[in-house]
C-alpha positions in Angstrom: -15.7 -185.6 160.5 -12.2 -184.2 161.4 -13.3 -184.2 165.1 -14.7 -187.8 165.1 -11.6 -189.3 163.5 -9.0 -187.4 165.7 -8.7 -190.1 168.3 -7.9 -192.9 165.8 -10.4 -195.4 167.2 -13.1 -194.9 164.6 -10.5 -194.8 161.8 -8.9 -198.1 163.0 -12.4 -199.7 163.2 -13.1 -198.5 159.7 -9.9 -200.1 158.4 -10.8 -203.3 160.2 -14.3 -203.4 158.7 -13.0 -202.7 155.2 -10.1 -205.1 155.3 -11.8 -207.9 157.2 -9.0 -208.0 159.7 -9.8 -207.4 163.3 -6.4 -207.5 164.9 -5.6 -203.8 165.0 -8.0 -202.6 167.8 -6.1 -204.7 170.3 -3.3 -202.2 170.2 -5.5 -199.2 170.7 -5.4 -197.1 173.9 -9.0 -196.7 175.2 -10.2 -194.2 176.2 -8.0 -191.8 174.3 -7.9 -189.0 176.8 -4.5 -187.5 176.0 -2.8 -186.3 172.9 -0.2 -189.1 173.1 -3.0 -191.7 173.3 -4.7 -190.2 170.2 -1.4 -190.1 168.3 -0.7 -193.7 169.2 -4.1 -194.8 168.0 -3.8 -192.8 164.8 -0.3 -194.4 164.2 -2.0 -197.8 164.6 -4.6 -196.8 162.1 -2.2 -195.4 159.6 0.1 -198.4 159.9 -2.9 -200.7 159.3 -3.7 -198.7 156.2 -0.1 -199.1 154.9 -0.1 -202.8 155.7 -3.0 -203.1 153.3 -0.8 -201.7 150.5 -2.2 -198.2 150.5 0.4 -195.4 150.1 -0.3 -192.4 152.3 2.0 -190.2 150.2 0.4 -187.4 148.2 1.2 -186.2 144.7 3.3 -183.4 146.1 5.6 -185.8 148.0 4.1 -185.1 151.4 2.7 -187.9 153.5 -0.2 -188.0 156.0 1.0 -188.1 159.6 -0.8 -189.0 162.8 -0.1 -185.5 164.2 -1.9 -183.8 161.2 -5.0 -185.9 161.7 -5.0 -185.4 165.5 -4.7 -181.7 165.0 -7.8 -181.8 162.8 -6.3 -181.0 159.3 -9.3 -181.7 157.2 -7.4 -182.0 153.9 -5.3 -184.8 155.3 -8.3 -186.5 156.9 -10.2 -186.4 153.6 -7.2 -187.7 151.8 -7.1 -190.8 154.1 -10.8 -191.4 153.6 -10.5 -191.0 149.9 -7.7 -193.5 149.8 -9.8 -196.0 151.7 -12.8 -195.5 149.5 -10.8 -195.8 146.3 -9.1 -199.0 147.6 -12.1 -200.9 148.7 -15.4 -199.4 147.6 -14.7 -197.8 144.2 -13.5 -201.1 142.5 -16.7 -202.8 143.7 -18.8 -200.0 142.2 -16.9 -200.1 138.9 -17.5 -203.9 138.7 -21.3 -203.2 138.6 -21.0 -200.8 135.7 -20.6 -202.2 132.2 -17.9 -199.9 131.0 -17.9 -201.3 127.4 -21.5 -200.3 126.9 -20.8 -196.9 128.3 -17.8 -196.4 126.0 -19.8 -197.5 123.0 -22.6 -195.0 123.8 -20.1 -192.2 124.2 -18.4 -193.0 120.9 -21.8 -193.1 119.1 -22.8 -189.8 120.6 -19.4 -188.2 119.6 -19.8 -189.6 116.1 -23.3 -188.1 115.8 -22.1 -184.7 117.0 -19.2 -184.7 114.6 -21.2 -185.6 111.5 -22.3 -182.8 109.3 -26.0 -182.8 108.9 -27.3 -182.2 105.3 -28.7 -178.7 105.0 -32.4 -178.5 104.4 -33.5 -176.1 101.8 -36.9 -174.6 102.3 -38.8 -173.6 99.2 -39.8 -170.0 99.0 
């Protein structure tokens, strides 16, 4: 995964598929044979992600850079993929789940667990 996304081409195509906009691949350098080509392509992909309103900043204040993905930092690559999944696919998945029924079931289960059951006395 970290190897396949290092040139920026697949990542840009993924953003285009998810967003429905196909204007980013025109700016890619193909084939990406040098480090500068790969970094350029990753910059195109990360810019496209930011144009979709996705923040690439982490909780610790750091941000994902093209150089980190190009060098194969798996944590940063996974962070970008997770941001894409949570932006486009997770909301679609959550629409299919009736959360109200799930919450009612959990409350009912919690209530049953917290109720004290009457003690049963066995005759001797």
